[in-house]
C-alpha positions, 0 to 999 in steps of 0.5 A: 288403101287410098280408095278405102279411105275415100269410101269412109270419108272424102273432104276437100280441104282446099274448098274449106280454106277458100270458104274461109278466105273469101269471107274474111277478104270481103268481111261482113259481120253477120256473114262472118258469124254465119259462115264460121258457124257453118265451118264449125258444123262441117268440122263436127259433122266430118268427125262424127261421120268418120267415127260412125262410118268406121264403126260400120266397118266393125259392126256391119261389114256385110254392107260391102256385099250389097249390090246396086242393081240398075239405079235410077237417077233423075237429073236436069237443070234445077227447077225443071220438075225433078222433085215432083217427078221424084216424089211421084215415082217414090209412091212405088215403095215396093220397087224403090228405096230413096233418101229422105232428107235426114238420111243424108246428114250422117250416112252410116248404117249405125245411124240409120239403125239408131233412127229406127230404134228411136222411131219405135220408142217415139211411137210408144210415147205417142210421138213427142219427138215427131211433134218436136221435129215438125215444129223445127221443120216449120221454122227452119224450112219456112222460107222454102215452102213456096219454092221447094217444100222440104221436111226431114222425112220427105223424099229429097235429093242426095246432094247433101252428101256432096255438100257436107263433103265440100264437093258441090257447087251448092256450097254457094248457098252460103258462099256468094263468090261461086266463081272461086269454086267453079271447078265443082260446077261440072265435076266430070271435068275434075282431075281423075283422082278427085273423081275416083274418090268422089265416086268411091265415097258415093257408091259406098254410101249407096251400099250402106243405105241399101243395106239398111233400107232395102237391099232388094229394092232399086235405088232412086235418086233425084239430084239436079247438081249431078247433071254435072256428074253424068259421066262419072255416074254412067262410068260407076253405074253402067246399068243406070237408068237416067231420067231427064225432064227439060224446061225452057232456060228462060224459066230455069235460069231466074228460078235457080237464081231466086231459089239458091240465092235466097239465103244471101238476103240474110247474110249478103245484103251488100250484094245486089240482085242485079250483080255478077254474083247472082248471075253465076247461078244462071251461068251454072245453069247454062253449063248444065244444059251444055254438059248434058247436050255433050253427054247425050250421044253417050246415053243408051236409048233403052236406059234413057228417058227425057220429057219436056217440062210442060208435057210432064206437068200437063200430064204427070200420070201419063208421063210416069206410066210412059217411063214404066213402059220405056224401062220395061217396068210393070206398075202394080195396081196399088201404085197406080191408084196412089199415083192417080190420087196424088196427081189429082191433088197436085192439080190444085197447086200453084207456085207462089215463087216469083222471078224474072230474067230482068231482075237479075240482069240476064239478057235473052240474047246472051242465053240464046247464044250460049244455048243455041244447040239446046234451043234447036234440039228441044225446039224452045221458042226464043220469044216464049217459054215453051 
């Protein structure tokens, strides 16, 4: 019974209480308005999600028979090229199915079917809803377009499932005191009962998604935060394939800080950039490197692929086709052509996302000491960013 309840919905009330407590303790009126608004949204979302997922059990019980065959998980430290890699692989729509951003809002078969009906009606009316949400996207995601381009109907990682269930360190987007939820940083270190519930909910959600969007396809996930869940993923999906692009820590650590702490400038202007609170994002990144390195001996060589970031961005098409060779997949001509066209277009892209280690108070010597084995294994230069 407990497992069934976790499959329907899992919510961490202790984390919810922590969010409220620390925002009251360090009260700032603008932050309080935002955080309590977020808290209300979380409560309403939890209620609606439970209702919809319970209705799935009534109207679509067959979803539970949907197999999850050889899923693919792209994981790594944030800012390591995972989004680009994911979106290139998503071009193979005959092989893969994957979450769009809105899929993670209400992961229910009933909601997915409702969206399909809504899209058909919108098409008949010449797309008024699409135009409306495109305008919403422009406003909501404007601050992210040079960091991580987003959209409701763009392929996206599935961390929203964990964030909305309060099972993710990405809650730090609206919670500057990340050390208070550091138990979530490496979820593989959580108590067994919590890990079991988390994965019961996640596996069940993937079944619902596949049932609605492609039971004959391979589930493709990109989720950088799941680097801390590698053990759980391998245990839950023993036939999974893992793809790991790896980038120099001197680049990922300030970049994750700049990206994930971006909302803090709105509601936490009292916290300076050069502060322990900001550097907690860097500590999370360091923990991810360390955890992955510990997990490497447990990875099956035939189901694991890793590539250095600089090699991937230099030759993205070669990298993708090498992944196919490694896993024994045969790319069809249509996919190869789409891949070639996309890679050619992407050559013109130049990131406008600026950041440095120094602006957040990071010290190279500390990073090198914490990640000594990682530097040696991946042959990272200590005086450069290769």
